[in-house]
N, C-alpha and C positions, 0 to 999 in steps of 0.2 A: 504494500500500500504506500509506504513512504517513498519508494522508488518512483511510482507514478506521480506523486505530488511534486517530487523534486524535478521530474521531467517537465511537468507543467510550469513550474516556477522558472526553470531555465529557458523554456520556450517563450514565456512572457517577457523575460529579461532580454533575450535576443531580439524579439520582435520590437520591443520598446527602443533598444539601442539602434536597431536598423531604421526605425521611424525617425529618431532624432538625427541620425546621420543623413538621411534623405532630405529632411527639412533644412538642414544646414547647408546643403549643396544647391538648393533652389536659388536661382538668380532671377532678377527682374527681366522681363522680356524687353528687347529694344523697342523704341517707339516705331510705330508703323509710318510709312510714307504719308498716309492720309493725316495722321495726327500731327506730324511735323509740318505739313503744309498748312493745316488748320492753325497751329501756333504761329507760324510766320504771317499768315493773313490776318488773324484776329487777336493777336496779343503783342505785347512788347515787354522787354525785360526792364526791371527796376535798375536805375543807375544812380541811386542815392549814395553819394560818397560818404555820408555820415553813418552808414549802416553796413551790415554784412548780409544784405538781402539782394545782392545782384543776381542771384540764381532764381529769384521768384519771377514767375510769369504773371503779368497783369492781364486779366481777361478783358476783352473789349465789351464790358458791361456798362450800362448807364446807372449803376448803383454800387454801393459798398457791399463787400461780402467777406465773410470770415473763412479762414482756412488754417491748416496746420503746416508749419514748416519743420520737416523732419531733420533738416540740416542743423538748425539752431535749437530744436526741441521747444518751439515756441508757438503758441496760438497767435495768429496775426489777423489784422483787419486791413483789407486792401481796397483802395479807391479804384473803381473801375475806370479804365482809360477813357471812356466816352462820357463820363459823368459831367465833365466841364461844359460839354456842348448841349447837355439836356436842360430843358426848361425847369426852373426851380420853384414851381407852384405846387401846392399840396395835391391838386388834382392830377397834374402830370406825373409827379414822382410816385404817387400811389398807383397810377395806371401802369407805370414801368415795373414797380414791385409786384403787382398782381399778375403781370403777363406770365403765363405758364406756371404760376404758383398754386400749390394745393391749398394753402391757407391764404385767404384774401384779406386785404385791409380795406376797411370802410372808413372814410373821412367823416368825422363828426363836426369839429369846429377848431378854431384857434383862439387862444386867449392869452394876451401878453406874450410871453416867450415859450408857450406850450402849445403843441398840437395834440388834439384828442382823436384817437382812432379806436376802432373796434375790429377784432380779429374774427373773421368768418371761417368756419371749418377749423376752429382752433384745436380740435382734438388731435390732429396730425402733429402739430408742433408741441403741444403740451404733454402728449402721451406716447406718440409713436416715433418721434425723431431722436429720442434719447436726450440726456442732459446736455451733451455737447452740441447736438444739432439744434436744440431749442435755444441755447445760449448764443450760438452763431447766428441763428435766424434773427433773434431780437436785437443783436448787436448790429447786424447789417441793415436792418430796417431803421434802427435808431440813428445810425450814422447817416443814412440816406436822407431821412426826414429832417435831420438837423442841418442839412445843406440849405434849407429854406431860410431866407434872410430873417434874422431876429428870432429864430426858433432854436431853443437850447434844450428843450425837454419834450419827451413823447409820453403821453399818458395813454397806456394800453388798457382797453376793456376787453376781457375775455374770461372764460371760466377757468379757474385755477386748476392746474393739473399736476402730475407727479414731477414734471421737469421744468415748469415755468409758472410764475405767479404774475397776476396783473399788477399794474401800478405805473409809477413814473420812472422813466429811464432817461439817462443822458449819456453823453460820450464818456463822462467821468465814471459812470457805472462800470465801464468795460476797461478800466485802467490796467487790467492784467493782459490785455491784448496789445501787441506791438503794432503801432500804426505804420503801414508800409504804403507809401504813395509816391508816384513819380512826380505828380504835380501838387503844389501846395498853394492853391489859389487864395485861400483865406486862412492864414496861419493862426489866427486867434481861435479858430474852431477846434484845433487839436494840438 
C-alpha cells in the first residue's frame, strides 16, 4: 500500500515540476504585423524627458484612460492623444465616454466647480470589472470630465457595489496613479 502512495506522490511531484518548468519557458509572442501597423497609425510614444515612461504607447483616444505599466510596476493614467482636439463641453465629453461603453454616463447638471453625473448599467463597473477595473474606469472618466473649464470635481450617482462607491471624485483622489501625458495643455489641472 505504501509503495502505491509513494508512486502517486512522486508522480504528482514530477508533474508539478514539469508544469513549473513549462511555464517558465513560455515567452510572449511577437507583435503581429497588423498590431504594429495599428500602433504606428493610431498611437504615439511618450517622450516626456522628466519620466521613465518613453516605452508607453499613447492611444489615439479622445479621453483619459488608466493602465498598468509592467516596466515600472506602476498604475498610470494616460491622456489620450486626441483629447486636445475634442470639444470640452459636458455633452460632448460624455458622448465620447459613452461610445462603445457598457456603463453609460448620464449628465445631470453642473454647479460651481462640480459636474453631477449618473452611471447607467453601473452593475458592470461596480460588480463585474473587479476592483482595478472599477478604479481605472472612475479615474479615466474623472480625469476626462475635469478637462471641462472650471470643473474640478465629479459627483457620481450610482448604486454602491463591491468594487466602487458613489460620491465625489477629483484628480487628487487618484494620487496613486502616475500621470503620463505627452501634452500638458493646462498644467494646473494635474
